[in-house]
N, C-alpha and C positions, 0 to 999 in steps of 0.2 A: 609358504607355498600356496596354501589355500587362499590367503589374502591376495596374492598376485592373481590367482585364477578369478576370484571374485571381482576385483577391480577390472580385469580384462574383459569380463562378461558384462559388467554394468556400463562401462564407459561407452561402448558402441550403441547401447540403448539410449543413453542420454544424448549423445551426439555432440559434435563441436562445430563452431562456426567455421565457415569456409574462409580461408585466408588467402585464396588465390589472388594473383596480382592483376587479373582482368586484362591481360595483354593479348593482342591478336596480331596475326600476320595477314597480309592481303589475300583474300580468298578463303580465310577460315570461316567455318560455319558459326553463326550467331543465333541463339535460340531466343524467340519471342514467347514469353509465358503469359497466358491469360489467367489472371488471378481470381477475380470475383466480379459480381454484378449485384446491385441492390439499391434501395432507396437512399438518396443522399441524406435524408433526415435521420435515418436509422442505421448507425454504424454496425450494429450486430446483426442486422437483417441482411446477411450477404449470402449469395448463392454461387454455385459454379457458373462460370461465364457461359457455358453452353447449355445452361438451363433455358435460356432464350433460344429460339430456333435459328441461330446463325448456321451458316453452311461451312463445309470444309473447303479450303483453297484448292483450286484445280492445279496441281503441280505434280512433281515426281516423288513427293514424300507423303502420300496419303496415310501411310502407316503410323506417322507421328501425330496425326490429328487427335486432340483430346487426350493424349497420353500423359498421366500424372508424373510429376517430377519425383525422382527418387533421391534419397539421402537427405531429406529434410530433417532437421534436428527438433528436439522436443519443444523449444520455444516457438518455432514456426507453426508447429502443428497445433499447439494450444492457443496461438494467436489467431487462428483461423485463416492461415495462408494455404490456399488450395491451388497450387500452381499446376496448370495443364498446358501442354504444347499447343501452340496455335496452328501448327502444321505448315506455317509459312517457310518457304525456302530462302533463308537469308544468308548472305555471305559478307564478310567484312570489306568495306571500302570499295564497292564496285565503281566503275567510271560513269555509269548511267543509272538513273533511277529505275526501280523495279516495281511493276504493278501486277498484282495477283488478284484474280477475280473468282467468283463462285456464284452460282444461282440456286436458290432454294426451290424445293418443290412447292406446289401450290399450298398455301397456308390453310390449315384446317381451322375450324372454329376455335379450338383450344389454342392453337399457336397464335392466331390473330389476337385472341383475348390476352395471351401472355405478353405480346408486344404492346398492345394497347394499355394494359395495366402498368407496364414498366414506364411507358412515356408519361402516363397520367400522373404517376407517383414520382416522377423525376428520377428515375434509376440512372446510375452512372456505372461505368465498368473501370476496372484497374488492370493495367498491363505492366509486365516487368521485362526489361531488356538490359542484360548485364547488371542486374540488381538495382537498376534505376527505375523508379515507378513513373507511370504516366496515366492520366485519367481522361475519360471522354464521356459525354452524355449519349444515351441510347437514341433519344429523339426529342421532339418538341410538340407541344400542344398548340395548334394554330387555328385561328378562325378563318372563315371564308374570305373576309375582306383582306386579310394578310396574304392569303394564297393568290388573290387576284392582282396584287400590286406588281408582281414581277414574274420571273420565269422559273418558278418552282415546279419540279417534276410532280405531276399527278400520276395516276396509274396508267395514263396513256402517254406519259412523258410530254405533256403540252404546257402545263401551268408551272409556275415557280413562285418563289418567295424571297424577300430581302433578308430573311433571318431574324426579323424582329418578332417578339412574342409579347403577349400581355393584352391584346385587344379582346376585351370581353363583350364587345357589342353584338357578336354572333356566337353561335355554339362552337366551341373548340373541339377539334378532333386530333387523334394521334398521328404524327408523321415520324418516320424512322430515317435516321441518317444511313445512306447506303455507300457513300464514298468517303473515305478517310485517308489522310496523308500523314505519314510519320517521318519527321525529319530528324535524322541521327547525325549528331555532330561528334567528331572524333579529333583528338589531338595526338598525332603520330599513331601510335599503336593502342590507344585507349579510347574507349567511348566516354564522353564527358557531358553530353546533353541530349535530351529528347524533347521534341515538340510534336504534339498530336493536334491535328486540325480536322474537324468534321465539316465537310463542305456543305454550306447552307443550301446551295442549289440542288443537292442530292436528296433532300427530304422527300419521302414517298409516303402517301397515305396508306395506313394499314387497314385492310379488310380481308375477310376470308376469301380464298380462291385465287389470290394473286401470287405471283412468284417475284421475289425480291432479288435483284442483281447487286451483290455487294462487291466492292473493290477496295483493296488496301494498297496504297502506293508508298514505297519506301525510298526516301531521298537521303543520300549521304553527302555530308559537307565537312570539309576539313577546317579546323579552326586552331589558332594558337592562343586565343584570348582566355580560354578557360583551362587552368591546369587540372590534372586528374585529382589532386588533393582538394580542390575546391569545387568539384562538380555537384556536391550536395548543398552548396551555399544558397542556391536559388530556391530550395525547398524550405529554408529556415526563415521564419518571419522575425527578423531582427527588430523591425519597428514595433512589433507587438510585444515580444519578450523582453526587449531592453528599453521599454518605455520609461519615461521619468517617473511614472507612478510606481513602477516596480522598484526603482531605486529608492523612492521615497518611503515605500512600505518597509524596506530593509532598514532604513534610518529610523523610522518610527518604532519598529520592533527593538532596535538596539537601545533607543531611549527608554523603552519600557523595561529592558533588562537592567539598565542602570538604576531606574527607579525602584524596582523590586529588590535589587541588590542592596541599595541604600536602606530600604525599609527592613529587610532582614538584618542588616548590620545594626540598625537602630534597635531592634529587638534584642539582639545579642549583646550589644555594648551598653545599652542604657536600661532597658526594661529588666533584662536578666540580672544585670548588676545591682539594680535596686531590689530585686527578688532575693538575690544572695545576701545583701546587706540586711534585709528584713529577717531572713531566716537565721542569720548569725545573731542578731539581736535577740531573737526569740530563744535561741539556744543559750545565750548568756543569761537571760532572765529566768530560765528554768534550772540553773545550776544550783548546787547545794549552798546553803547559807554558810556564813563565816563561822569560824570556831567560837568567836566572841558571842555571836547571837545564839549559838547553840548552848553555850554555858549560861547565858542569861535566862533563856527559856527553861533550862534544867532547874535553876535555882527557884524560879517562880513556881514551878510545879513540884517542888520538894524532892527533886531527883538528882541532887548534887552528888557527884561522885559516881553516878551510875553511867554505864555506857549508853551513849545516844546513837540514834540512827540518822543518817542524812535526811534532811528535810528540804523540800522545794518551796519555791515562792507560793504564797497563798493564791496568786492570780497567774497561773501558767498561761503562756501564749501558745495556742495550738497552731499547727501547720495550716496553711490556707494556700489556695491556688494549686499550681501544678505540683508542688512538693508533697501535697497531701496524698497523692496517688503513687508515691514512690514504692510502695509495697505491692502494687498491682500493675504498674505500667509495663512490665516485662513478662506479664502472664501470657501464656500461649493464646493466640487468637483462636476464635471459633473456626471450625472447618479448616484446620491447619493443612491437611494434604491438598485441598483445593487451592488455598491461597499460595502455597509453595509451588504448585504446578503453574499457576497463573504468573507468578514472579519469574519462574524459570522460562516460561514461554515468552514473557516480556523482555527478558534479558536476551533471548535468542533473537527477537525482533529488533532489538537495539543493535546487535552486531550485524544482523542481516541488512538492515537499512543503511547503516554506515558502510558496509561492504559494497552494496550495490551502488551507492553514490560515488564512492572512491573508484570503483570499477568503471563507472560512466565517465568520470573526470579524466581517468588515465586511459581513455579510449585510444588515442594515438600511440600509446606505448605498446598496447597489445594488438595492434593491427588495423585500427580504424575507429572512428567515433561509433558509438552504439546505435545511432539512428541510421547508419549505413547498412547494417545487417538486420534483416527481418527477425524479430523475436529475440534479439540478443539480450535485452534487459530481462525479459521473462525467463529466458534460459539461465542467466546468471543468478536470478532470484531463486530458482529451483535448486541449483547446485549449492548455493550459499546456505539456503535453508536446511538442506540435508546435512551439510558439513557442520553447521552451527548447532546441531542437536546436542552435541556434547556440552555446549554452554548451558542449554536449558537444563539438561540433567544435573550438571554440577551445581547450578544455583538452587534448583529446587531441592536437591538432596541435602545440601549444606543448610539451607534455611529450615528445613523440617527437623534436621538433627539438632539445630541450636535450640529450638523451642521444645524439643521432646527429650532432653537429656535426662530429665527426672523420670522415675518410675511413674507411669500413669496411675491415677486413682481409679476407684471402682466405676466412677461416673465416666471415665474416658471410654469412648465407643471404639477407638482403633487400638487393638493390642499392639504392644511394642514390636512384635515380630512381623507384623504386616503393614504398619503404618507407612514405612518408607517405600514399601512395595506399591501401595496404593498411590503414593505421591509419584513414583516413577511411571506407573500406568497412566495416571491422569496427564502427566507431562507429555507422554508419548501420543495420546489420542485426542486431547482437547481440541487443538486447532485443525487437525486432519478431519475430525468428526464434523466440525462446522463447515469446512470446505466440501467435504463429500456430500453433506446434506443439501447445501445450496447448489452445488454443481450438478447433483443428480436431478434436481428439479429443472434446472436450466437446460441440462442435456436432453431431458425428456421433451421439453417444449421445442428445443432446437431440432430434435429428431422429427417431431410432428410437422414442423414447417419445412424441414428438408434443407436447412442452412449448412454452410460450410463450418460453422462453429460447433457442430456436433462432434464430441470427442469419441474417436473410434475405440473399439475394444482393445486393439494393439496398443494404442497410446495409454489406455488405462493400465494395461499390464506393465508398460515401461514405468509409469509413475509408482505403481505398487512395488515393483522391483527396487526402485530407488529408495522407497520408504522402508521396506522390510529388510533390505540388505545393507543400507547405509544409515538411515535416520535412527532406526530402533537400536541397533547395536551401539551406536555413538551415544545415544541418550542413556542407555544402560551403564555404559562405561562412565559417563559423566556423573550419573547419580551415585554410583559406587565411590567415585573419587570424592564427591562432595560429602557424602555420608561419613567417610573416614577422615575427612579434613579436620573435623572438630575434635574427634577422639584422639587423634595422634596414635599413640601406642595402645589405645583401648580405653574402655570405660574406667579402669583404675587410675589412669593418668589424666582423667578429665579435669579441665580447669573451668571455673565458673565463667559463663560467657557474658554475664550482665554486671553492671556496676552496682546494682541493688538486689537484695534478696526479694524473693516473691513470697508474700504471705500465704499461709495455708488456707485461710478463709477469705474469699473475695470481698472486697469493699462494696458497700451498696453505691449505686450510681444515682446522683440527684435526678429527680423527675424533670421532665422537659419544661414544665411550668415554672420551676425554680431556677432555670438557667437563662441568662440573657440570650436574646435572639441570635447574637453573633457567636454564641458558643454551641449552638445546636448543629448536629450533623446534617439535618435536613436543609439548613441554610448554607453551611460551609461547603458542602459537596458541589451543589450547582454553581455557587459563586466562584469556586476555585477554578472551574473550567473556562470562565469567561476570558481571562487574560491570556492563557496559552492559545486559545482559539483566535483572539484578537491579533496575536503575533504571527499567525500563519495563514489567515483567511485570504489574503491577497495572493499568496503563493498557491493556495488551494484553488483559486479561480484559474490560474495558469495551468495547473495540473489537470483539472477537469476539462479545460478547453482542449488540452492535448489528447486526453483520452477519448473525448466524445465529439470533437470537431475537426478531426483530420489535420492537426498541426504536430510538427515534430518538436518535442520538447528537447532542448539542447543546453539550457542554462543551468547546468548541474552545480556550478559554483554558487549560484543563488541558492540552490536547494540545500547545499551543505551549510551555508550561512544561516538559513532559516531553521535548519535542523538543530544547529548549535543553540540558537536562540530559544527554540522550543524546549530544549533540555533544560536550559537555565530557568526559564520562566516557570516551567512545570515544577521544577524542584523548589523554587522560591515560594510559589503559591501553596504547595503542600506543606512546606515548613510553617508558613503563617497559619494555615488552617489547623494544623495539629497543635500549635501553641495556643490558639484561642480554645480549642477543644479541651486541652489539659488545664489551662489556667482559668478560664471563665466557666467552663462546663464541668470541671473536675471529673472528666470522663476518660478513663484509661483504655478504652477500646479504640485506640488510634490506628490499629493495623489496617482494618478494612476501610476506615474513614480516609486514611491517607491514600490508599489505593484508589478508591472511588473519586477522591478529589482530583487526582490526575486523570483518571479515566473518563471523567465527565466531559472532557474536551471532545471526545468522540460524539457525544450527543449533539453538541453544536455543529460539528462537522456533518453529521447526518442530516440535521435540519437545514443546513446550508445547501446540501446536496438536493434536498427536496425543492428548495427555492430555485436552484440552478436548473433543475429539470423542467419546471413549469414556466420559467421566465427567461431562460437563456438558450433553450433548445427548442427544436420543432419535433421532438420524437413523438411517436404515436404507436398504438397497437400493443397487444399482449406480449409479443416476443421482445420487443425492444424495452418496454417498461419492466419486464421481469428481469432481463439481463442488467439494466441500469441499477435497479434497487437491490438485486442479488449481489452484484459486485460491490455496490456501495456498502452493503451490510458487512461484507467481508473486510473491506478496507477500514470501515469505522471501527469494527471489533478489533481488528489488529492494532489500529492506532490507539484505541482505548486501553488495550492490554499493555502496549508500550509505554504510554504516558502514565498509567497507573503504577507500573514497575518503577519508573523514574521517580514519581512522587513518593512512593512508599520507601524506597532506599534513601532518598534524601531526608525524609522525615525520620527514619530510623537512626540515621547518623546524628541528626539534630537532638533526638531524644536521648541517645546514649551520651552525647556531649554535655548536655545540661545536668544530667543526674550524675555524671562523673565528677562534677565540680561542686557538688553540694553535700554536706555532711548529714547523713541520716543514721538513725539508731539501727 
């Protein structure tokens, strides 16, 4: 009963996407929402539309002007969608066009400066009607020579312009569009297309003391050429996302998978086979001598008839390579609770990423493609992150219990009664702490600038409720399940989890100067991240372009293929890295090396993001720079944790496999 009450209380806080059919009858009211306005170059520098001194339409519904939309779900709020009513009196499919006008009061110095700044920095605004977005520019910077060419309105409505910009022969001044026409196309009872035109002849020079007369004309057109299901197709840049380079990158990554798979197969089938043969020969060489040889030795030493002891060859062959560390390879890694928590969080990211991609691909099944609903991907990510906390708890609890099944020595810092609790606590707070730290800084900067990306206190409460009432309990349950998974009926029935015993005294690790360069962790870790990054960097370009350049990402089939390739490539490179570490470096500290080998991919992703910022965008200012690198840090850290987890578990399976098939004392 408590669970039902808890779910019924939390779900309204999270919110669900609207699944309405968007059907209208003739004469039904249609709401035009004003979303945001801001510099085109800075996606995160977005403000409320009425931050600029636009006026309210002069009609019969003044009470609706600038009224915030209610019922927005969590993904919309975090995505910076601040929808407010335009106050325009719209009805579905009228027989004639509708024109609404309003006049501002005389512009003050501050209001004129706001318009001038918006025009100079190329601000644009975004509107929504029936969940279809449309964009328009606030104004243009024009020189005197352009104004004199045609009939552009000046402040006395005498001059005009042909709409061209870019003449830098004279000083440019800000002009604002005052007349706009919105053409609304509908197919039977559904709206399928929006076209917004800012009339070039309506540009008016901005200066203090003038009054601006704004008009908005709404033209309704019926069409049968555009079905409702395809109304978003015009927003999708198929030529960009389905370019032949995109297909070639997938093929190139697939060939890389084949190469790495073949290389690992070569290691497993040939190199390891040779190692096994060498170790078997060494074992045979160290066997006891024959009874005839023992008798001869006894006679020579005058001990005939006395009992002899088994003797070994005078030149025993010692273990070398990876077998030499068999007594330490399964020793518990340093900082076990931290590594367990990272692996649990990485497993959660694995499930989360796969779940979001599948959710996006299956969009038509659950009501529509994800790009048709504002913030639906972000909303799905929050829900899946909360629900997948059980995976994080299970993996971290199980991993910690595997490596702590023995009674800890006096040197062990974590007592057995609290080690798993530390692991559980780290699993719960690691990623949220990173997000809270970054977002707190970004929220403070956003609040200072007054943008719509400032997270409200109510939204923070909603997120906290989801975390404390869903994520934390599921993580605790998962940890308990993972902790008892190894023990079964308890410690008395414990089975040895490793194929080799762990020596009581750790074996010394060779100095770095005695190890070949390709067996050193400082070389293996950065080298291991190159190939996984090479397999995804083309897709990374498309993702970054969608995030920061106003494109709708819709090729989730490509993303699923690249994600699969990333899994395989990261696993293969980590296996190769660990093999060289064990065989050439004779270093049994492979746990963290395998994790950082996979995680090093994130460092290349971050460096590429720096390159993308400076050479592929026109972003500027503290606000946008902070948001770009803050979000990039969260994305890179999450990707590093995911890839590190993939690499570690692939390497662990490899290590278990090779030591299961070799005979050790």
